[in-house]
N, C-alpha and C positions, 0 to 999 in steps of 0.2 A: 429602566436600565437595559432591558432586553430589546428595546427598539431604538437604542442610541448607538450611533456609529462611533466607536472608541477612537478610530483613527482620525476622524474629522475633529474631535476634541483635542487630540494630540497635536493637531496642526498649529495650535496656539503656542507651542514651545518648540516643535520640530517642523521645519518647512515641508510642505507636501512634496516638493521635488526630492528632498532627501529620502522620504519614505518610499516614493516611487522608485528611486535609484536602488534602494535596499532590496525591494521586491525583484527588480530586474536582475540584480546581482545574484539573488537566490536562484532565479530561473537559469541563469547562465551557469551557475555552479552545478545544477542538476544535469544540464546538457553536457557540459565538459566532463563531469564526473562519470556519467554513464558511458560516454564515448571512450574515456580512459579505461573504464572497467571492461568494456567490450574488447579493446585492443590488448589490454594486459592479460586478461583471462582467456582470450581467444574464443569468446562466446559466439561471435558472428561466424567465425571460421568453422566451429563445431556445428553450428546450426545448418549452414549451407552444405557442409560435407554430408551431414545426415540427409539433407534434402536430396542431394544428388544420388546418394545410395538408394534412397527410397524409390526414386524415379527409375534407376537402372535395374533394381531387383524386383520391382513391382510386376505383378502379373497382368495389370491393366493400366491404361492411361487415365489420368484424372483431368477432365476438361475444365475450361474456364468457368462455365456455369456451376459445376460441382465445387470448384475451389471457392467461389463466392458463397455458395451454400454452407460449405464447411467453415468458412471464416465467420459467417453469421452465427452458426451453431456454437463455435468457440466463444464468441462474444457473449451470447445469451446464457450458455451453460457454465463454462469454466471461469469466465471473467466476472459476469454479473452475479452469479450465484455461488461461486467458489466450490464447485462440485467435487474438486479433488480432495476435499476434507471429508473423510468418512465419519469422524467424530462430530456429533451434532453440536456440542458445546463449543468446540474449537471453530467450527464453521460459523456459528452465530457471532462469536467474539471477533472473528476475522471480518465478517460483513459489517458489523458495527464500526469497527476501526476503519475499514476501507471507505465506506460511504460517509462516515463522519469526517475523515481526512479530506475527501473530495469537497464536501460542503464547506469545511473550514477554510481550505486553501482558496477555492474559487470565490467565495464571498469576500475573503480578505482582499484578493486582487481587484475585485470589482469596486469595493469601497475605497481602496487606496487610490485607484486610477480614475474611477468615475465620480466619486463623491468625496474628494479629499478635504473639504472644508465645510463648515456649517452654512456657508453661502449657497451651497448646492444641497438641498435637503435630501437625505438618504431614505429611500423606500424602507418601511419598517421591516419588510420581509428579509432584507439582507442581514441586518444585525441579528435577527432571530435565527436565520440559517447559520450564522457564525457561531452563536451560542449553542445551538442544537448540535452542530457538527463537532465543536470542541467537547461537549459533554459526551457525545457518542464515542469519540476517540478515548476519552478517559474511562468510560464504562467498559468498552471492549478491551482496551489496553491493560487496565489494572486487573480486570477479570482474568485475562490471559496470563499476566505476569505472576499473580499470586496463587492462582488455582488450576491453570490448565497446562502450563509448561511441563514438558515431559520430565525434565530433571527435578522438578518440584513435586508434581503429582505422582509420578511413578517411581522415581529414584530416591525420593525423600530428602533431596538437598534443600538448603535454605533458599527462600525466595529472594534473599538479599545477596546471593552469590552471583557475581557478574563476570561475564566473559566478553570478548570483543564482539561476538555475534549479537550481543544484546544492545549494541550501540544505537541501532535504528529505533527500536521500540522505546528505549529509555529517553533518547533525545526527542522523540515524538511526544511521549507523555510529558516530558518536562516543558516542551514548547506549548502544548495545549493547556496544561495546568497553570503555568506561569501567565499565559495570555489571559485566561479566564479570570484569574485572581487580580491581575493588573486592571482589566476592564471593570471589575467590581469595585476596586479601590479608587479608580480614577475619579469617580464622582466626589470623593472626600478629599483627594489630593494628599499631600504630605509625603513623608519619608518612605513609607512602605510601598506606595504606588510607584515611586521612582525605582526602588529596589526590584520590584517584580517586573517593571518594564525592562530593566537591565537583564534580568534573568530570562525574560521572554526573548529578547533580541539575541542573547548569547546562545540559548538552547536552539533557537531557530537557525542560527548560523551553523551550529554543529550538525543539526539535522540535514540541512541541504548541502553543507560543505563536506560531509563525510561519506558521500555516495560511494567512492571507490573502496571504502573499508567497511561498509555496512550492507544491509540487505535491501536498501532503498531501490536499487536497480532491478531487483527481482520482479517488481511490478511490471517491468517492461519485458523481461525475459520469459516469464511464465506463460503469458498468452502466446508468444511465438512458439514455445515448446509444445503447448497444448494443440496449437494449430498443426504443427508438423506431425504430431502423433495421429491426429485425425486423418491427415493426408496419407500417411504411411499405411494406416488401416484400410483406407479406401482404395489405395493402389494395390493392396495385397502383400506388400513387403512386411507390414506389421513390425517395423523396427527390428528385423531379424529374429523375431520371436516366432515359435511354432504356432501353427493354427490351433484353435480350440478343438479339443478331442471330444467327439460325441460318444462318450463312454460313461458307464455308471460310476458313481463315486467309489473310490478305493482308498482314499486317504482319511476316511472317517468324517463324521459330521455330528450334528446334534442328535441324529437318529440312530447311528450305528457306530460300532468300534472300528478303528482303522484296520485295513487288511493288506497293507503294503509291506509287511515284514513277517 
């Protein structure tokens, strides 16, 4: 089961061209949705305005080589390790979901376009990555949903309380969960395999089609914001924040009482 390409088996009932067209449409929805989100929310304008302010107010110029170095640091630290999360549990859950999603999506695209039928045998590693990626999404996503969300863990709200901001994580979990169940049931066939295939396609369409109304596009905005922050610190503008003060602690700590009043 874990070495079987579920999409190649599906080609017996759905032509490979239809599956490939579906994946292509999902990619287009992400691109168009992200561009719409950028224009509608003015994210690009805000980013470049901040960039210009950083350059004009900075005490030193940041050269091309340093920009490349800062970009690499952003990719290695903020992007690959999600260093912006101070809470260790939230960080681990986010990394599980992020890397699981990447493995899940990339292996899906390779299997659909590269190995669409049983006539082209699929390397066993691809279905294994697909399963591992989907399971990582489920572990990280459900862990976050039921145990880590601020409104659940800190505010005591029900984990079943849903707001619009939850659209991304819920559609992602629905897509991964329905996809894994469908792949498991596909070997036996029957009514439930068809039901979960329908749920898989529907939830995947919602996931990629709801970019302008969900947090999906944040995965593109956050690296840009992290990079801009590093550049502003390097130039000395520090996003209009004051420089760190080299003074003893006066606001209290684990070692002493606060003395600022």
